[in-house]
VOBA-1610 file (N, C-alpha, C; in pm, whole numbers, padded with zeros to 5 digits, always signed):
BEGIN
Unk-01106-01917-02119Unk-01012-01806-02105Unk-00924-01824-01982Unk-00979-01883-01876Unk-00897-01908-01758Unk-00792-02015-01785Unk-00827-02113-01868Unk-00729-02214-01908Unk-00617-02149-01987Unk-00654-02061-02081Unk-00552-01989-02159Unk-00462-01909-02067Unk-00520-01843-01969Unk-00440-01764-01875Unk-00341-01852-01801Unk-00384-01971-01760Unk-00295-02063-01689Unk-00180-02108-01778Unk-00210-02133-01906Unk-00105-02175-02000Unk-00005-02062-02021Unk-00055-01941-02042Unk+00034-01827-02067Unk+00118-01798-01943Unk+00057-01807-01826Unk+00130-01777-01702Unk+00244-01875-01678Unk+00219-02004-01705Unk+00322-02106-01681Unk+00415-02123-01799Unk+00369-02083-01921Unk+00450-02100-02041Unk+00452-02242-02092Unk+00358-02326-02041Unk+00360-02467-02077Unk+00221-02528-02062Unk+00178-02603-02163Unk+00049-02673-02154Unk+00056-02780-02046Unk+00169-02849-02038Unk+00184-02955-01938Unk+00177-02899-01796Unk+00248-02788-01771Unk+00247-02728-01638Unk+00108-02677-01601Unk+00039-02617-01699Unk-00097-02569-01674Unk-00189-02685-01641Unk-00171-02798-01711Unk-00253-02916-01684Unk-00232-02966-01542Unk-00106-02969-01497Unk-00077-03013-01360Unk-00141-02919-01259Unk-00128-02788-01281Unk-00183-02690-01187Unk-00335-02695-01180Unk-00400-02720-01295Unk-00546-02717-01299Unk-00610-02854-01275Unk-00528-02960-01274Unk-00582-03093-01249Unk-00644-03157-01372Unk-00602-03115-01492Unk-00651-03172-01617Unk-00538-03249-01685Unk-00572-03320-01791Unk-00470-03382-01875Unk-00422-03279-01977Unk-00299-03292-02025Unk-00251-03199-02128Unk-00339-03197-02252Unk-00395-03315-02290Unk-00480-03317-02409Unk-00608-03237-02387Unk-00662-03240-02265Unk-00783-03162-02234Unk-00753-03013-02243Unk-00636-02974-02195Unk-00597-02833-02203Unk-00582-02792-02348Unk-00518-02875-02429Unk-00499-02843-02570Unk-00632-02830-02642Unk-00727-02918-02608Unk-00858-02912-02671Unk-00931-02782-02636Unk-00920-02739-02511Unk-00987-02614-02471Unk-00924-02494-02540Unk-00791-02493-02552Unk-00725-02383-02621Unk-00763-02382-02769Unk-00771-02502-02832Unk-00810-02511-02973Unk-00952-02459-02994Unk-01041-02493-02901Unk-01180-02445-02911Unk-01185-02294-02900Unk-01104-02239-02810Unk-01102-02094-02793Unk-01044-02025-02916Unk-00943-02088-02980Unk-00886-02032-03102Unk-00990-02029-03215Unk-01074-02133-03222Unk-01180-02134-03324Unk-01280-02022-03300Unk-01314-02000-03171Unk-01407-01891-03139Unk-01346-01756-03170Unk-01217-01740-03141Unk-01150-01612-03161Unk-01120-01587-03308Unk-01104-01696-03387Unk-01070-01681-03528Unk-00925-01643-03550Unk-00843-01660-03446Unk-00700-01625-03454Unk-00619-01724-03370Unk-00495-01750-03408Unk-00410-01833-03321Unk-00379-01759-03191Unk-00377-01832-03082Unk-00354-01771-02951Unk-00218-01805-02891Unk-00158-01915-02938Unk-00030-01959-02882Unk+00067-01994-02994Unk+00194-01964-02972Unk+00302-02008-03059Unk+00389-02105-02980Unk+00431-02214-03047Unk+00520-02308-02980Unk+00663-02255-02986Unk+00731-02259-02871Unk+00871-02215-02861Unk+00947-02322-02783Unk+01028-02401-02855Unk+01098-02510-02787Unk+00997-02607-02728Unk+01010-02632-02598Unk+00917-02723-02530Unk+00799-02650-02468Unk+00799-02520-02481Unk+00692-02443-02421Unk+00610-02368-02525Unk+00532-02273-02479Unk+00448-02191-02566Unk+00456-02046-02519Unk+00423-01955-02609Unk+00412-01816-02572Unk+00291-01757-02644Unk+00227-01657-02586Unk+00104-01605-02645Unk+00132-01522-02769Unk+00041-01530-02865Unk+00040-01436-02975Unk-00017-01304-02925Unk-00026-01206-03013Unk-00087-01079-02973Unk-00230-01101-02926Unk-00305-01184-03000Unk-00443-01214-02962Unk-00448-01290-02830Unk-00353-01382-02813Unk-00350-01459-02688Unk-00321-01372-02568Unk-00230-01275-02586Unk-00198-01184-02476Unk-00318-01097-02442Unk-00390-01052-02547Unk-00508-00969-02525Unk-00615-01045-02446Unk-00645-01168-02486Unk-00746-01246-02415Unk-00701-01279-02273Unk-00571-01301-02253Unk-00520-01330-02119Unk-00542-01212-02025Unk-00519-01091-02076Unk-00542-00972-01993Unk-00689-00959-01956Unk-00778-00986-02052Unk-00921-00979-02020Unk-00961-01090-01923Unk-00898-01206-01935Unk-00927-01316-01843Unk-00893-01278-01700Unk-00783-01201-01683Unk-00745-01157-01548Unk-00852-01066-01489Unk-00906-00974-01571Unk-01012-00885-01522Unk-01138-00964-01489Unk-01170-01063-01573Unk-01289-01145-01546Unk-01273-01222-01416Unk-01152-01273-01392Unk-01127-01346-01267Unk-01148-01257-01146Unk-01100-01133-01154Unk-01119-01039-01043Unk-01267-01017-01015Unk-01346-00999-01123Unk-01490-00976-01103Unk-01558-01100-01046Unk-01515-01220-01090Unk-01573-01343-01036Unk-01542-01359-00887Unk-01418-01324-00850Unk-01380-01332-00709Unk-01466-01239-00626Unk-01488-01116-00677Unk-01573-01021-00605Unk-01716-01073-00592Unk-01768-01132-00700Unk-01904-01186-00696Unk-01914-01301-00597Unk-01814-01390-00597Unk-01815-01502-00503Unk-01807-01454-00359Unk-01728-01348-00335Unk-01718-01292-00200Unk-01850-01232-00156Unk-01919-01164-00250Unk-02048-01105-00217Unk-02151-01214-00184Unk-02149-01323-00262Unk-02241-01434-00234Unk-02209-01499-00100Unk-02078-01512-00070Unk-02039-01569+00060Unk-02089-01482+00175Unk-02085-01350+00156Unk-02137-01259+00259Unk-02286-01282+00281Unk-02360-01299+00170Unk-02504-01322+00182Unk-02533-01453+00254Unk-02458-01558+00216Unk-02481-01688+00281Unk-02450-01682+00429Unk-02349-01600+00467Unk-02309-01590+00608Unk-02392-01488+00685Unk-02484-01421+00616Unk-02568-01323+00684Unk-02503-01187+00701Unk-02390-01165+00631Unk-02327-01033+00638Unk-02397-00941+00539Unk-02446-00830+00589Unk-02536-00746+00509Unk-02468-00627+00443Unk-02341-00607+00468Unk-02275-00491+00410Unk-02128-00517+00387Unk-02065-00425+00312Unk-01922-00438+00283Unk-01861-00299+00281Unk-01747-00285+00346Unk-01670-00160+00344Unk-01535-00189+00279Unk-01502-00108+00180Unk-01373-00121+00112Unk-01278-00017+00170Unk-01169-00066+00230Unk-01075+00020+00301Unk-00937+00007+00238Unk-00875+00120+00206Unk-00741+00121+00147Unk-00648+00201+00236Unk-00521+00167+00234Unk-00427+00231+00327Unk-00285+00218+00277Unk-00194+00299+00334Unk-00052+00289+00304Unk+00016+00204+00411Unk+00144+00170+00389Unk+00207+00063+00466Unk+00213+00090+00617Unk+00262+00206+00660Unk+00277+00226+00804Unk+00142+00236+00873Unk+00041+00289+00803Unk-00094+00289+00860Unk-00145+00147+00872Unk-00114+00064+00772Unk-00157-00075+00776Unk-00095-00152+00890Unk+00026-00114+00930Unk+00091-00184+01039Unk+00047-00134+01176Unk+00023-00003+01189Unk+00001+00054+01322Unk-00143+00096+01350Unk-00213+00150+01252Unk-00346+00206+01276Unk-00459+00109+01244Unk-00449+00045+01129Unk-00562-00031+01078Unk-00595-00156+01160Unk-00496-00240+01198Unk-00533-00364+01268Unk-00614-00343+01396Unk-00570-00256+01490Unk-00653-00237+01611Unk-00789-00176+01579Unk-00795-00088+01477Unk-00924-00030+01440Unk-01018-00137+01385Unk-00965-00229+01306Unk-01047-00337+01251Unk-01100-00426+01363Unk-01015-00454+01461Unk-01059-00536+01574Unk-01174-00469+01649Unk-01162-00338+01673Unk-01270-00265+01741Unk-01397-00266+01656Unk-01381-00244+01526Unk-01497-00237+01437Unk-01570-00371+01433Unk-01497-00480+01419Unk-01560-00611+01406Unk-01632-00654+01534Unk-01584-00603+01647Unk-01652-00635+01772Unk-01794-00578+01774Unk-01817-00469+01699Unk-01948-00405+01696Unk-02027-00437+01570Unk-01956-00473+01462Unk-02023-00492+01333Unk-01979-00623+01269Unk-02014-00732+01332Unk-01978-00863+01278Unk-02049-00891+01146Unk-02156-00816+01118Unk-02233-00838+00996Unk-02179-00761+00876Unk-02075-00681+00895Unk-02018-00603+00785Unk-01883-00663+00746Unk-01870-00695+00619Unk-01745-00750+00567Unk-01650-00636+00531Unk-01525-00644+00578Unk-01424-00544+00546Unk-01334-00595+00434Unk-01321-00517+00329Unk-01230-00546+00219Unk-01109-00456+00238Unk-00999-00513+00287Unk-00881-00436+00327Unk-00768-00459+00227Unk-00712-00348+00176Unk-00602-00362+00079Unk-00499-00251+00097Unk-00372-00292+00089Unk-00260-00198+00084Unk-00246-00149-00060Unk-00235-00018-00080Unk-00226+00037-00216Unk-00086+00082-00253Unk+00005+00090-00158Unk+00137+00146-00183Unk+00206+00072-00298Unk+00274+00142-00392Unk+00310+00283-00386Unk+00204+00380-00437Unk+00088+00329-00478Unk-00017+00419-00527Unk-00083+00492-00410Unk-00139+00610-00439Unk-00205+00691-00338Unk-00343+00633-00308Unk-00372+00599-00180Unk-00504+00544-00148Unk-00619+00639-00181Unk-00591+00770-00182Unk-00695+00869-00211Unk-00758+00844-00348Unk-00679+00799-00443Unk-00728+00775-00578Unk-00840+00671-00577Unk-00828+00571-00489Unk-00928+00466-00483Unk-01064+00520-00439Unk-01064+00611-00342Unk-01190+00671-00297Unk-01246+00762-00406Unk-01160+00843-00465Unk-01203+00936-00569Unk-01268+00863-00686Unk-01213+00745-00719Unk-01264+00669-00833Unk-01383+00581-00796Unk-01420+00578-00668Unk-01534+00497-00626Unk-01500+00352-00602Unk-01370+00318-00599Unk-01329+00180-00576Unk-01308+00149-00428Unk-01319+00252-00342Unk-01303+00233-00198Unk-01399+00327-00125Unk-01438+00286-00005Unk-01526+00368+00078Unk-01446+00454+00175Unk-01334+00401+00223Unk-01249+00473+00319Unk-01103+00450+00280Unk-01022+00555+00286Unk-00878+00541+00261Unk-00802+00617+00369Unk-00695+00558+00417Unk-00606+00626+00512Unk-00498+00693+00428Unk-00485+00824+00440Unk-00398+00900+00351Unk-00312+00998+00430Unk-00201+01038+00367Unk-00120+01149+00417Unk-00167+01273+00341Unk-00214+01372+00416Unk-00274+01490+00353Unk-00173+01603+00340Unk-00165+01659+00220Unk-00082+01778+00197Unk-00148+01898+00266Unk-00082+01956+00360Unk-00139+02073+00427Unk-00163+02185+00326Unk-00280+02245+00335Unk-00312+02355+00246Unk-00377+02312+00116Unk-00377+02183+00086Unk-00439+02135-00038Unk-00582+02090-00011Unk-00665+02100-00112Unk-00805+02060-00100Unk-00821+01915-00148Unk-00906+01838-00083Unk-00931+01702-00130Unk-01005+01704-00263Unk-01004+01595-00336Unk-01078+01590-00463Unk-01227+01612-00441Unk-01295+01654-00547Unk-01439+01676-00540Unk-01510+01546-00498Unk-01602+01559-00404Unk-01678+01444-00358Unk-01611+01363-00249Unk-01493+01410-00203Unk-01420+01338-00098Unk-01408+01428+00025Unk-01435+01371+00141Unk-01427+01443+00269Unk-01314+01385+00352Unk-01236+01472+00418Unk-01124+01428+00501Unk-01158+01439+00649Unk-01122+01335+00723Unk-01139+01334+00869Unk-01000+01319+00932Unk-00960+01416+01013Unk-00827+01413+01074Unk-00816+01299+01174Unk-00706+01224+01166Unk-00683+01115+01261Unk-00569+01146+01357Unk-00455+01190+01304Unk-00343+01225+01392Unk-00237+01302+01315Unk-00153+01372+01391Unk-00033+01435+01338Unk+00086+01349+01381Unk+00161+01303+01283Unk+00268+01205+01305Unk+00405+01273+01289Unk+00474+01304+01399Unk+00602+01375+01389Unk+00714+01285+01338Unk+00808+01346+01267Unk+00928+01274+01224Unk+01033+01279+01334Unk+01109+01170+01344Unk+01215+01159+01443Unk+01346+01127+01373Unk+01456+01173+01433Unk+01588+01143+01378Unk+01631+01003+01419Unk+01691+00932+01324Unk+01745+00798+01351Unk+01895+00803+01325Unk+01972+00773+01429Unk+02118+00782+01425Unk+02181+00648+01462Unk+02300+00623+01407Unk+02373+00504+01447Unk+02407+00513+01596Unk+02390+00401+01666Unk+02427+00399+01807Unk+02575+00435+01822Unk+02602+00532+01909Unk+02739+00580+01926Unk+02770+00705+01847Unk+02679+00749+01761Unk+02698+00873+01686Unk+02708+00989+01784Unk+02793+01087+01753Unk+02818+01196+01847Unk+02692+01278+01876Unk+02597+01284+01783Unk+02475+01361+01807Unk+02380+01293+01905Unk+02403+01165+01935Unk+02315+01098+02030Unk+02330+01154+02171Unk+02433+01237+02192Unk+02449+01298+02325Unk+02340+01401+02352Unk+02276+01452+02245Unk+02169+01549+02260Unk+02035+01477+02263Unk+01947+01517+02352Unk+01816+01451+02364Unk+01719+01502+02257Unk+01736+01626+02215Unk+01655+01683+02108Unk+01749+01748+02008Unk+01728+01721+01879Unk+01815+01775+01776Unk+01744+01886+01699Unk+01818+01992+01668Unk+01773+02084+01566Unk+01791+02013+01432Unk+01695+02030+01342Unk+01708+01963+01213Unk+01838+02003+01143Unk+01881+02127+01164Unk+02006+02175+01103Unk+02128+02100+01154Unk+02117+02032+01268Unk+02229+01951+01318Unk+02266+01840+01220Unk+02171+01803+01133Unk+02194+01694+01039Unk+02240+01743+00902Unk+02262+01873+00889Unk+02291+01932+00758Unk+02420+01877+00697Unk+02520+01850+00778Unk+02650+01806+00726Unk+02662+01654+00720Unk+02557+01584+00758Unk+02560+01439+00760Unk+02524+01381+00622Unk+02571+01260+00596Unk+02521+01184+00483Unk+02385+01124+00523Unk+02294+01118+00427Unk+02157+01077+00457Unk+02119+00946+00387Unk+02038+00869+00458Unk+01970+00754+00400Unk+01827+00797+00372Unk+01787+00791+00248Unk+01651+00831+00209Unk+01558+00713+00234Unk+01467+00727+00331Unk+01378+00617+00367Unk+01261+00603+00271Unk+01228+00709+00197Unk+01114+00705+00104Unk+01159+00764-00028Unk+01213+00680-00115Unk+01269+00730-00241Unk+01163+00778-00340Unk+01050+00707-00360Unk+00954+00755-00462Unk+00897+00891-00424Unk+00872+00977-00523Unk+00809+01107-00494Unk+00672+01089-00430Unk+00639+01181-00341Unk+00510+01172-00273Unk+00510+01261-00151Unk+00397+01266-00079Unk+00387+01359+00034Unk+00487+01332+00145Unk+00516+01206+00176Unk+00609+01177+00286Unk+00751+01226+00254Unk+00791+01209+00130Unk+00924+01258+00091Unk+00926+01411+00084Unk+00816+01468+00035Unk+00808+01614+00027Unk+00820+01678+00165Unk+00760+01616+00266Unk+00767+01670+00402Unk+00911+01679+00449Unk+00988+01574+00421Unk+01130+01572+00462Unk+01208+01681+00388Unk+01194+01685+00256Unk+01271+01781+00176Unk+01233+01925+00210Unk+01103+01951+00230Unk+01059+02086+00263Unk+01107+02129+00401Unk+01107+02035+00495Unk+01156+02069+00629Unk+01306+02101+00626Unk+01381+02023+00551Unk+01525+02048+00540Unk+01549+02185+00474Unk+01470+02216+00372Unk+01483+02347+00308Unk+01454+02458+00407Unk+01355+02436+00494Unk+01323+02535+00595Unk+01434+02553+00697Unk+01514+02448+00716Unk+01628+02457+00807Unk+01754+02505+00736Unk+01741+02536+00606Unk+01853+02597+00535Unk+01947+02502+00465Unk+01905+02379+00435Unk+01996+02288+00365Unk+01915+02187+00284Unk+01983+02119+00194Unk+01927+02006+00120Unk+02003+01881+00164Unk+01934+01774+00199Unk+02004+01656+00250Unk+02095+01592+00145Unk+02212+01549+00189Unk+02307+01480+00103Unk+02273+01330+00105Unk+02189+01288+00011Unk+02139+01151+00011Unk+02239+01060-00058Unk+02286+00960+00016Unk+02384+00866-00039Unk+02326+00726-00057Unk+02215+00698+00009Unk+02148+00568-00003Unk+01998+00591-00016Unk+01934+00526-00113Unk+01788+00528-00124Unk+01736+00392-00079Unk+01676+00390+00039Unk+01637+00264+00101Unk+01497+00219+00064Unk+01410+00313+00026Unk+01273+00283-00019Unk+01174+00249+00091Unk+01219+00207+00209Unk+01124+00184+00318Unk+01192+00207+00451Unk+01111+00224+00555Unk+01163+00265+00685Unk+01247+00157+00755Unk+01204+00031+00761Unk+01289-00070+00825Unk+01425-00085+00757Unk+01426-00082+00622Unk+01553-00095+00551Unk+01643+00025+00581Unk+01584+00143+00589Unk+01663+00262+00622Unk+01731+00247+00757Unk+01661+00192+00855Unk+01722+00171+00986Unk+01845+00082+00976Unk+01837-00020+00890Unk+01952-00109+00874Unk+02074-00037+00819Unk+02053+00050+00720Unk+02164+00125+00664Unk+02221+00223+00767Unk+02132+00285+00846Unk+02180+00376+00950Unk+02262+00300+01053Unk+02215+00183+01095Unk+02286+00103+01195Unk+02424+00063+01145Unk+02438+00048+01012Unk+02566+00011+00954Unk+02660+00131+00939Unk+02612+00250+00979Unk+02697+00369+00974Unk+02703+00437+00840Unk+02604+00412+00753Unk+02609+00469+00618Unk+02540+00604+00607Unk+02482+00652+00716Unk+02417+00782+00712Unk+02315+00794+00824Unk+02244+00907+00823Unk+02135+00930+00919Unk+02005+00938+00838Unk+01895+00934+00908Unk+01767+00952+00840Unk+01667+01010+00939Unk+01553+01055+00887Unk+01441+01091+00972Unk+01319+01016+00921Unk+01238+00965+01015Unk+01124+00881+00978Unk+01005+00919+01066Unk+00882+00893+01020Unk+00766+00921+01104Unk+00762+00831+01226Unk+00714+00884+01336Unk+00704+00807+01460Unk+00624+00680+01441Unk+00519+00688+01359Unk+00431+00573+01337Unk+00506+00455+01275Unk+00617+00483+01207Unk+00692+00375+01141Unk+00787+00303+01234Unk+00797+00349+01358Unk+00897+00295+01451Unk+00838+00194+01548Unk+00747+00111+01498Unk+00695+00004+01583Unk+00804-00090+01628Unk+00900-00114+01542Unk+01019-00194+01575Unk+01142-00108+01548Unk+01224-00089+01649Unk+01345-00008+01636Unk+01466-00100+01628Unk+01548-00081+01527Unk+01670-00161+01509Unk+01760-00143+01631Unk+01817-00253+01682Unk+01903-00240+01801Unk+02029-00157+01779Unk+02064-00134+01655Unk+02186-00058+01627Unk+02164+00089+01606Unk+02042+00140+01635Unk+02017+00282+01614Unk+01960+00346+01741Unk+01966+00479+01743Unk+01909+00560+01851Unk+01815+00661+01787Unk+01703+00685+01853Unk+01601+00775+01801Unk+01599+00903+01884Unk+01590+01018+01817Unk+01587+01146+01887Unk+01477+01235+01827Unk+01417+01319+01913Unk+01318+01416+01867Unk+01385+01526+01786Unk+01305+01593+01702Unk+01354+01701+01618Unk+01279+01831+01648Unk+01346+01943+01618Unk+01282+02075+01631Unk+01346+02171+01532Unk+01281+02285+01515Unk+01333+02396+01434Unk+01369+02359+01290Unk+01277+02308+01209Unk+01139+02274+01244Unk+01126+02126+01282Unk+01009+02091+01333Unk+00976+01951+01357Unk+00887+01904+01241Unk+00941+01826+01149Unk+00858+01779+01037Unk+00744+01691+01090Unk+00627+01708+01036Unk+00509+01633+01080Unk+00422+01602+00960Unk+00373+01481+00953Unk+00277+01448+00847Unk+00138+01434+00909Unk+00039+01482+00838Unk-00100+01478+00883Unk-00168+01358+00819Unk-00218+01269+00903Unk-00283+01146+00854Unk-00433+01162+00871Unk-00506+01139+00764Unk-00652+01155+00761Unk-00717+01030+00705Unk-00846+01019+00733Unk-00930+00921+00664Unk-01005+00996+00555Unk-00994+00947+00434Unk-01067+01005+00321Unk-01191+00919+00296Unk-01308+00983+00292Unk-01432+00910+00269Unk-01511+00980+00160Unk-01594+00905+00092Unk-01682+00965-00008Unk-01792+01042+00063Unk-01819+01164+00017Unk-01920+01248+00083Unk-02057+01183+00081Unk-02087+01106-00023Unk-02219+01042-00029Unk-02230+00922+00065Unk-02117+00883+00127Unk-02122+00772+00223Unk-02092+00815+00365Unk-02080+00947+00386Unk-02040+00997+00517Unk-02141+00964+00626Unk-02269+00951+00590Unk-02371+00925+00690Unk-02392+00778+00721Unk-02318+00691+00656Unk-02333+00548+00678Unk-02293+00511+00820Unk-02376+00436+00894Unk-02340+00394+01030Unk-02210+00314+01034Unk-02188+00229+00931Unk-02065+00150+00929Unk-01943+00238+00910Unk-01953+00337+00820Unk-01841+00429+00799Unk-01814+00509+00926Unk-01919+00559+00988Unk-01905+00636+01111Unk-01837+00553+01219Unk-01878+00428+01232Unk-01819+00342+01335Unk-01672+00313+01305Unk-01639+00292+01177Unk-01499+00268+01143Unk-01414+00391+01171Unk-01465+00509+01141Unk-01391+00632+01171Unk-01366+00645+01322Unk-01466+00612+01402Unk-01448+00616+01546Unk-01340+00518+01591Unk-01339+00400+01530Unk-01238+00301+01565Unk-01100+00348+01523Unk-01088+00412+01407Unk-00959+00463+01361Unk-00907+00574+01453Unk-00999+00663+01497Unk-00958+00769+01589Unk-00911+00711+01722Unk-00980+00608+01770Unk-00938+00543+01894Unk-00802+00477+01878Unk-00780+00415+01761Unk-00652+00351+01734Unk-00539+00454+01725Unk-00572+00572+01668Unk-00471+00678+01657Unk-00435+00735+01791Unk-00524+00718+01890Unk-00496+00760+02027Unk-00501+00908+02048
//
């Protein structure tokens, strides 16, 4: 099945043979054997290449899942051989991955060299879903104020992350050290987080509280890209402080008030794992990283 997956991925028996270190005839023989077992053709010839039949596509998808499970099994065996006695699965969103998670991991590993950390960025998906489904032990999430976490999930507050205004250098509003959010009402906006979600909701709700809806002219999808559009004079934006590890030389950052939009960042953990020494230690490291 892994051979079939390689053929389907490359679209060529010859290319798959080169990638896997086999001869093309060996690859063809393995595919033929698999077709006999399946009782259905798995590949159609198209020009000089091949494409999967419906059955071939189905088996290829299952092969991908099998590969994932094999990788997990091999990692678990490697942990045993290395004397690592535990594993923590940690999921996070992009700005947390850049600013919070790395120093926390360094602190954690200094105390728990025997625990293997499985670290993954989930964006654009919500990391909370991974904990709720049992696929992660800890997730760094943006929490909707006033909402309850899913059943079986406990939230630990890490920090409140205020939003800051980002303006083109030389913009007339840069003369003010602190801006009222309403000062940006007549400006064109660069949307730093286009997909729906808590971070975008915080911006839109804050603007509504200041009496306006932002005039969005560019959807940048991420914070560094938004800074580039702002520096080019295409609009203003507001972004969380945590996202400003690197500030574009063509922009100026200012504090906001009336209201000051803020996102609450928490660690989501499974309630049945809350007493784990490794989880407790990681939470302590995350709090220290949050400062």
